[in-house]
N, C-alpha and C positions, 0 to 999 in steps of 0.2 A: 487396094482391095484385100480380100480375106484369102487364106489359100483354098477355101471352097469355092468362091467365085473364080479364081485363076484356074481352079481344076476343070471347071467348066468350060473354060476357052483353050486350055491345052487338050483336054480329053483324057484325063486320068483322075485318080482319085486325090481328095485333099491330103492324105496321108503321104502319098508320093510327092506332092509338092512340098511337104515340110520336110521329107527326106532331101529332096534335091536342093532345097535352101541351105540345110546343114552341109551337103556336100559342096557347097559354093556355086552349083550350077545354075541358080536362079537368084539373083540379086534382089535382097528384102531388107527392111528395116524393122527393128523390133521397137515396138510401141508399148510402153509399159501401160497396165490398167491401174487406175487409181484404187488403192485399197488391199492390193494383193503384195504390196513389197517388190522385192527383186525377183520373185518367182512368177509374178502374174505379168505376161506379156502376150501380145499378139503379132503376127506378122504382118507387115503391110507391103504389099507388092503392087508396082505399077502396072497399067494395062500394057504398056508398051514392052514391059519384060515379060509379060504373059504371052504376048502376041510373037515375041522373038523367040521363046522357047517352042512355041506351038508350030513355028515356020521351020524348025529344024528336022530334017527327015528321020523318020524312025527306022533302024537298021534290023531291028529283031524283036521278038516279043509278040504279043496279042496286039492288033491294030488300036491304035487310040480310038476313044469315044465310041468304040463298039461295045455293046454290053454281051456278056456270055450267057449262053441260054442255059437256064436251069432245067434239070431233067426231072 
């Protein structure tokens, strides 16, 4: 699944999912996109891995999955 799909399961933004992948907190593999050379790739995250991260208790910050109210 893509970072956007994983973010919906985890309850965060797709950018945060990419950050967690780079930090090594989410396991994902890079799949190259044809025609883009070495710079073109997408992350492939398993559903099991997204569910594992979603099950980790959150210790701080704004609650997962809740939208902030805009004033």
